C-alpha positions as CSV (number, residue, x, y, z in Angstrom):
1,X,116.0,107.1,127.4
2,X,113.9,109.8,127.3
3,X,110.6,109.8,124.6
4,X,112.5,111.9,122.5
5,X,115.1,109.4,122.7
6,X,112.9,106.5,121.8
7,X,111.0,108.5,118.5
8,X,114.3,109.5,117.5
9,X,115.6,105.7,117.3
10,X,112.0,104.5,116.0
11,X,111.7,106.8,113.2
12,X,115.3,105.9,111.5
13,X,115.2,101.9,112.7
14,X,114.1,99.1,110.4
15,X,110.6,99.1,110.4
16,X,111.1,102.6,112.0
17,X,108.5,105.6,111.3
18,X,110.6,106.8,108.0
19,X,110.5,103.6,106.5
20,X,106.7,103.3,107.2
21,X,106.3,106.9,105.5
22,X,108.2,106.4,102.5
23,X,106.4,103.5,101.3
24,X,102.8,105.4,103.0
25,X,102.7,109.1,102.0
26,X,102.4,107.9,98.2
27,X,100.0,105.9,99.0
28,X,97.7,108.2,101.4
29,X,97.9,111.0,98.7
30,X,96.7,108.6,95.9
31,X,94.0,107.7,98.1
32,X,93.3,110.8,99.4
33,X,93.5,112.6,95.4
34,X,90.9,109.9,94.8
35,X,88.4,110.6,97.6
36,X,88.8,114.7,96.1
37,X,88.1,113.4,92.9
38,X,85.0,111.3,94.3
39,X,84.3,114.7,96.3
40,X,84.2,117.1,92.9
41,X,82.0,114.7,91.2
42,X,79.5,114.7,93.6
43,X,79.6,118.4,94.1
44,X,79.0,118.6,90.2
45,X,76.3,116.3,89.9
46,X,74.6,118.3,92.9
47,X,75.1,121.2,90.4
48,X,73.6,119.3,88.0
49,X,70.4,118.3,89.6
50,X,69.3,117.4,93.5
51,X,67.7,113.9,92.2
52,X,71.6,113.1,90.6
53,X,73.6,114.0,93.5
54,X,70.7,111.9,96.0
55,X,70.9,109.2,93.3
56,X,75.2,109.2,93.0
57,X,75.9,107.5,96.8
58,X,73.2,104.7,96.6
59,X,74.2,103.7,93.2
60,X,78.1,104.6,93.3
61,X,78.4,102.6,96.9
62,X,76.1,99.6,95.1
63,X,78.2,99.6,92.4
64,X,81.7,99.7,93.7
65,X,80.8,97.4,97.1
66,X,80.0,94.6,93.7
67,X,83.3,95.7,92.5
68,X,85.2,95.4,95.7
69,X,84.5,91.8,95.5
70,X,87.1,91.3,93.0
71,X,88.6,94.1,93.7
72,X,89.8,93.0,96.8
73,X,91.0,89.7,95.4
74,X,92.9,91.0,92.7
75,X,94.5,93.7,94.8
76,X,95.8,90.6,96.8
77,X,97.8,90.4,94.4
78,X,100.0,93.1,96.3
79,X,101.1,90.5,99.1
80,X,102.0,88.2,97.2
81,X,104.6,90.6,95.0
82,X,105.4,91.6,98.5
83,X,106.9,88.2,100.0
84,X,108.2,87.3,96.5
85,X,110.1,90.2,96.5
86,X,111.2,90.0,99.7
87,X,112.6,86.4,99.1
88,X,114.5,88.0,96.1
89,X,111.9,85.5,94.3
90,X,111.7,88.3,91.4
91,X,111.1,85.8,88.2
92,X,107.6,84.7,90.1
93,X,106.7,88.6,89.8
94,X,105.4,89.4,86.3
95,X,103.7,85.8,86.3
96,X,101.9,87.1,89.2
97,X,100.3,90.3,87.6
98,X,99.6,89.1,84.4
99,X,97.2,86.0,86.4
100,X,95.4,88.8,88.1
101,X,95.1,90.8,84.9
102,X,93.2,87.4,83.2
103,X,91.2,86.8,86.4
104,X,90.1,90.6,85.9
105,X,88.2,89.6,82.4
106,X,86.5,87.0,83.8
107,X,85.1,89.0,86.8
108,X,84.3,92.3,84.3
109,X,82.3,89.7,82.7
110,X,80.5,88.5,85.9
111,X,79.4,92.4,86.6
112,X,78.7,93.4,83.3
113,X,75.9,90.5,83.6
114,X,74.9,91.8,87.0
115,X,74.0,95.4,85.7
116,X,71.2,94.0,83.2
117,X,69.1,93.4,86.5
118,X,69.7,97.6,87.8
119,X,66.3,98.2,87.2
120,X,65.0,95.7,89.4
121,X,67.7,96.4,92.3
122,X,67.2,100.2,92.7
123,X,63.5,100.5,91.5
124,X,62.6,98.2,94.7
125,X,64.3,100.4,97.3
126,X,61.6,102.9,97.9
127,X,63.1,105.8,96.9
128,X,61.5,108.4,95.1
129,X,61.0,107.5,91.4
130,X,62.8,110.0,89.5
131,X,66.2,109.4,91.8
132,X,65.7,105.5,91.1
133,X,66.1,106.5,87.2
134,X,69.4,108.4,87.7
135,X,70.3,105.2,90.2
136,X,69.8,102.9,87.6
137,X,71.5,104.8,84.7
138,X,74.8,105.9,86.8
139,X,75.1,101.9,88.4
140,X,74.8,100.6,85.1
141,X,77.2,102.4,83.2
142,X,79.6,102.3,86.4
143,X,79.8,98.4,85.6
144,X,80.7,98.8,82.0
145,X,84.2,100.0,83.4
146,X,85.0,97.0,85.6
147,X,87.8,95.6,83.5
148,X,90.1,98.2,83.6
149,X,89.3,99.2,87.4
150,X,90.4,95.5,87.9
151,X,93.3,95.3,85.9
152,X,94.6,98.2,87.2
153,X,94.1,97.2,91.0
154,X,96.3,94.0,89.7
155,X,99.2,96.1,87.2
156,X,99.5,98.5,90.3
157,X,100.6,95.6,92.4
158,X,103.7,95.2,90.2
159,X,104.8,98.6,91.6
160,X,102.8,98.7,95.1
161,X,104.1,95.4,96.3
162,X,107.7,95.9,95.7
163,X,107.4,99.3,97.5
164,X,107.4,101.6,94.3
165,X,104.7,103.6,95.3
166,X,105.6,106.9,93.7
167,X,104.5,105.4,90.4
168,X,101.1,104.8,92.0
169,X,100.6,107.8,92.8
170,X,101.7,109.5,89.7
171,X,99.5,107.5,87.6
172,X,96.3,107.5,90.2
173,X,97.0,111.4,90.2
174,X,96.8,111.5,86.0
175,X,93.8,109.2,85.9
176,X,92.1,112.0,88.8
177,X,92.9,115.0,86.7
178,X,91.4,112.8,83.4
179,X,88.3,111.8,85.5
180,X,87.3,115.6,86.6
181,X,87.9,117.3,83.5
182,X,85.9,114.2,81.4
183,X,83.4,115.1,84.2
184,X,83.1,119.0,83.9
185,X,82.4,118.1,80.2
186,X,80.3,115.2,79.8
187,X,77.9,116.4,83.1
188,X,77.4,119.6,82.3
189,X,78.0,119.3,78.2
190,X,80.9,121.9,77.7
191,X,83.4,122.3,74.7
192,X,81.0,120.5,72.3
193,X,80.2,116.9,74.5
194,X,77.1,116.0,75.2
195,X,74.9,117.2,78.4
196,X,75.0,113.7,79.9
197,X,74.3,114.4,84.1
198,X,74.8,111.1,85.8
199,X,75.4,109.0,82.8
200,X,78.7,111.6,81.9
201,X,79.6,111.3,85.3
202,X,80.2,107.3,85.2
203,X,81.3,107.4,81.5
204,X,84.3,109.6,82.8
205,X,85.5,107.4,85.6
206,X,85.2,104.4,83.4
207,X,87.5,106.4,80.5
208,X,90.0,107.5,82.9
209,X,90.2,103.8,84.2
210,X,90.7,102.7,80.6
211,X,93.9,105.4,80.2
212,X,95.1,104.3,83.7
213,X,95.2,100.6,82.7
214,X,97.2,101.7,79.3
215,X,99.8,103.4,80.7
216,X,100.2,100.6,83.3
217,X,100.6,98.0,80.3
218,X,103.3,100.1,78.4
219,X,105.2,100.7,81.6
220,X,105.0,97.3,83.5
221,X,106.2,95.4,79.7
222,X,109.1,97.4,79.3
223,X,112.3,96.1,78.7
224,X,113.6,97.3,82.3
225,X,111.6,95.1,84.3
226,X,113.0,92.4,82.1
227,X,114.5,91.0,86.0
228,X,111.0,90.2,86.8
229,X,109.9,88.3,83.7
230,X,107.3,90.5,83.1
231,X,107.1,89.2,79.5
232,X,105.9,85.7,80.6
233,X,102.1,86.0,80.6
234,X,101.2,82.5,80.1
235,X,98.4,81.9,82.2
236,X,98.8,79.6,85.4
237,X,96.1,78.4,87.0
238,X,97.3,76.7,90.1
239,X,98.8,80.4,90.7
240,X,95.4,81.9,90.5
241,X,93.6,79.2,92.5
242,X,96.3,80.2,94.9
243,X,95.3,83.8,94.8
244,X,91.7,82.8,95.2
245,X,92.3,81.1,98.3
246,X,94.3,84.1,99.8
247,X,92.4,86.9,98.0
248,X,88.7,86.1,97.8
249,X,88.4,86.1,101.0
250,X,89.8,89.7,100.8
251,X,87.7,90.4,97.9
252,X,84.3,89.2,100.2
253,X,85.9,91.3,103.5
254,X,85.8,94.3,100.8
255,X,82.8,93.6,99.7
256,X,80.7,93.1,103.1
257,X,82.7,96.3,104.2
258,X,81.2,98.5,101.1
259,X,77.7,96.5,101.0
260,X,77.5,97.5,104.5
261,X,77.5,100.8,103.7
262,X,75.3,100.8,100.9
263,X,72.4,98.8,102.4
264,X,72.6,101.5,105.5
265,X,72.4,104.3,103.2
266,X,70.0,102.6,101.2
267,X,67.3,101.9,104.2
268,X,67.9,105.1,105.7
269,X,66.9,106.8,102.6
270,X,63.4,105.5,103.5
271,X,63.3,108.1,106.3
272,X,63.0,111.0,103.5
273,X,65.7,113.1,101.5
274,X,66.5,115.3,104.8
275,X,67.9,112.3,106.5
276,X,69.5,110.8,102.9
277,X,71.0,114.1,102.4
278,X,72.3,114.2,105.5
279,X,73.7,110.5,105.5
280,X,75.4,111.6,102.1
281,X,77.0,114.4,103.4
282,X,78.6,112.6,106.3
283,X,80.0,109.7,103.9
284,X,81.3,112.7,101.5
285,X,83.2,113.8,104.9
286,X,84.3,110.0,105.9
287,X,85.8,109.2,102.5
288,X,88.0,112.0,102.7
289,X,89.1,112.0,106.3
290,X,89.4,107.9,105.9
291,X,91.5,108.0,103.0
292,X,95.0,108.6,104.5
293,X,94.4,106.0,106.8
294,X,93.5,103.9,103.9
295,X,96.8,104.2,102.2
296,X,98.5,103.7,105.3
297,X,97.0,100.6,105.8
298,X,97.6,99.3,102.2
299,X,101.4,100.1,103.3
300,X,101.2,98.0,106.7
301,X,100.3,94.9,104.3
302,X,103.0,95.6,102.1
303,X,105.9,96.4,104.6
304,X,104.3,93.3,106.6
305,X,104.5,90.8,103.4
306,X,107.9,92.0,102.8
307,X,109.3,91.4,106.0
308,X,107.7,88.0,106.3
309,X,108.8,87.0,102.8
310,X,112.4,88.1,104.8
311,X,111.5,85.7,107.3
312,X,111.7,88.6,110.1
313,X,108.6,89.0,112.0
314,X,109.9,90.8,114.5
315,X,110.7,93.8,112.2
316,X,107.2,93.2,110.6
317,X,105.9,93.9,114.0
318,X,107.8,96.8,114.4
319,X,106.5,98.4,111.4
320,X,103.1,97.8,112.6
321,X,104.2,99.6,115.8
322,X,105.1,102.5,113.9
323,X,102.2,103.1,111.5
324,X,99.6,102.8,114.5
325,X,101.8,105.5,115.8
326,X,101.7,108.0,113.3
327,X,97.9,106.8,112.5
328,X,96.6,107.5,116.1
329,X,98.3,111.1,115.9
330,X,96.5,111.3,112.7
331,X,93.0,110.4,113.8
332,X,93.2,112.5,117.2
333,X,93.8,115.7,114.6
334,X,90.3,114.4,112.6
335,X,88.7,114.1,116.1
336,X,89.8,117.7,117.3
337,X,88.4,118.8,113.9
338,X,85.1,117.1,113.5
339,X,84.1,117.9,117.5
340,X,85.3,121.4,118.0
341,X,85.4,122.7,114.2
342,X,82.4,120.8,112.8
343,X,80.8,123.9,110.5
344,X,84.1,124.4,109.0
345,X,84.9,121.1,107.9
346,X,81.2,120.8,106.9
347,X,81.1,123.8,105.1
348,X,82.9,122.6,101.8
349,X,80.4,119.7,101.7
350,X,77.4,121.9,101.8
351,X,78.4,124.7,99.6
352,X,77.6,122.7,96.0
353,X,73.7,122.9,97.4
354,X,73.5,126.4,98.1
355,X,73.4,126.3,94.1
356,X,70.7,123.7,93.6
357,X,67.7,124.9,91.5
358,X,65.6,123.1,94.1
359,X,66.0,124.2,97.8
360,X,66.9,121.9,100.7
361,X,65.5,122.1,103.9
362,X,69.3,122.9,104.8
363,X,68.1,124.6,108.4
364,X,67.1,120.6,109.0
365,X,70.2,119.0,107.0
366,X,73.0,121.2,108.6
367,X,72.2,120.6,112.4
368,X,71.5,117.1,111.8
369,X,74.7,116.3,109.8
370,X,76.5,118.4,112.8
371,X,75.2,116.2,115.3
372,X,76.4,112.9,112.9
373,X,79.7,114.4,113.1
374,X,79.9,113.9,116.8
375,X,79.3,110.4,116.0
376,X,82.0,109.8,113.2
377,X,84.4,111.5,115.7
378,X,84.3,108.9,118.0
379,X,83.7,106.5,114.9
380,X,87.2,107.2,113.2
381,X,89.4,106.2,116.2
382,X,87.7,102.9,116.0
383,X,88.2,102.6,112.4
384,X,91.8,103.2,112.2
385,X,92.5,100.8,115.1
386,X,90.4,98.3,112.6
387,X,92.3,99.2,109.6
388,X,95.8,99.1,111.3
389,X,95.2,95.6,113.0
390,X,93.4,94.0,109.7
391,X,96.6,95.4,107.6
392,X,98.6,93.8,109.5
393,X,97.1,90.1,109.4
394,X,96.2,91.1,105.6
395,X,99.9,91.3,105.1
396,X,100.4,87.6,106.3
397,X,98.0,85.9,104.7
398,X,95.4,85.7,107.7
399,X,92.2,86.8,105.1
400,X,89.9,83.9,106.2
401,X,89.5,85.0,109.6
402,X,88.6,88.6,108.6
403,X,86.2,87.4,105.9
404,X,84.2,85.5,108.3
405,X,84.3,88.3,111.1
406,X,83.7,90.8,108.9
407,X,80.7,89.1,107.7
408,X,78.9,88.0,110.1
409,X,79.3,91.4,112.0
410,X,77.8,93.1,109.1
411,X,75.0,91.3,109.4
412,X,74.3,91.4,113.4
413,X,75.5,95.2,113.6
414,X,74.7,96.7,110.2
415,X,72.3,95.4,107.9
416,X,69.7,93.6,110.6
417,X,69.7,96.5,113.3
418,X,69.2,99.4,110.6
419,X,66.6,97.7,108.9
420,X,64.5,97.0,112.4
421,X,65.1,100.7,113.5
422,X,64.3,102.2,110.5
423,X,61.3,100.1,108.7
424,X,59.7,98.3,111.9
425,X,60.5,100.9,114.6
426,X,61.2,103.9,113.4
427,X,63.2,105.0,115.8
428,X,65.2,107.3,113.5
429,X,68.4,108.0,111.8
430,X,70.7,109.0,115.1
431,X,69.8,105.5,116.6
432,X,71.1,103.7,113.4
433,X,74.1,105.6,113.0
434,X,75.2,104.2,116.3
435,X,74.6,101.0,115.4
436,X,77.2,101.8,112.7
437,X,79.6,103.0,115.4
438,X,78.9,99.4,117.4
439,X,79.9,97.9,114.5
440,X,83.1,100.0,114.4
441,X,83.9,99.4,117.8
442,X,83.6,95.5,117.8
443,X,85.5,95.1,114.6
444,X,88.3,97.0,116.2
445,X,88.6,94.9,119.1
446,X,88.3,91.6,117.1
447,X,90.8,92.4,114.8
448,X,93.4,93.8,117.4
449,X,92.7,90.5,119.7
450,X,93.7,88.0,116.3
451,X,97.0,90.2,115.6
452,X,98.1,90.0,119.1
453,X,97.4,86.4,119.1
454,X,100.4,86.0,117.1
455,X,99.4,83.4,114.3
456,X,99.7,85.9,111.6
457,X,103.2,85.1,112.1
458,X,103.5,81.4,111.2
459,X,101.3,82.3,107.7
460,X,102.7,82.8,104.3
461,X,101.0,83.1,100.4
462,X,104.0,82.0,99.0
463,X,106.4,78.4,99.3
464,X,108.8,78.8,102.1
465,X,110.0,77.7,105.4
466,X,108.6,80.1,108.4
467,X,111.4,81.3,110.7
468,X,112.1,84.3,112.3
469,X,115.4,85.5,111.2
């Protein structure tokens, strides 16, 4: 049998390319348009002022790092629903969604309390005072919108966990369009809205998340979903404990993943505005190119959870193999572009700076950013590997291992080295980014061997006998 026959067989088989693409494509588009929305948002802020743009990455990443601690916990509702759906235990799906919403309310209150310390956080990072003031405002208002963001994560799981990812795409697209329109109006003060700068950007995100939350509520409680017991909204503390048991380690993983980048950017910012801007540009590029991999990872977790709910671990493993082939193909294409067409891919991200009222030293920033793109090209293949195998074992419920390994490696390869490199030894931005690369490589190797151990095949987040049928 030649390679083309193998591809054809793998395409249509259960756990094959077609099944993966049907679930993954809407999630890929959904996450990608979210990244595009973030890019447009930062472009608008760069047109507004240099300080607003410089503040958007540290404050935005810091806010997102805190939210992801809870978001990772609540989004794990996807895996519960996937396994319930695979087992055909439909009556447990609706109540599981509402427990996530209740936990969102508690989580949002905690985040609101954290927002009161925003001034203490950003005024002590060593950034220019005018940038720090913008960071405080941006971070604080973003924290006000935590509840709808977290609730949407739980409510979207009702559809994503059942493989109905087109619904998630449509709601996400609606939210992004609203966000972009409000960004334009509130940042620049158009069509009668106040000119609010970074505060306007933050409120745009909060309002669009609230509208998405309302849309999901009306969709979930519709009569067509009665088979899933969606009207059963009684608090279930036993399920909440179970969600915390499996979901909280997932949240800690999300937190340290984002916090590592947040701390990295904040420390690199001490090197100067050139290094901070170059790092922000690299993060912007990475946010766009990594989203298809993130959406694919979400699809892997759903498919693996569904097959394990059916006690078909072999098909779960085949689905991971199918996903890996497609994700590596995408990564190779991206690597080619980053290495051979760096200026072309960078131009859309550099374009906003041409309109800044204060000129930045672009003759220094551009070559530095191009050099960092070469590092990013190597980073992307290992990041893809980490996403593939993390998502696979996460779909089973092996989240404690992920939490422990990522927490330790973030401290060892990101936080401590970046501080020593930048603050103590003053070795510069390239050495700092090379340590970020070593972090990605170590994570990829670690999660690959965990997946190969096959321990994930014996794990379930719901009550059921484990066999491979």
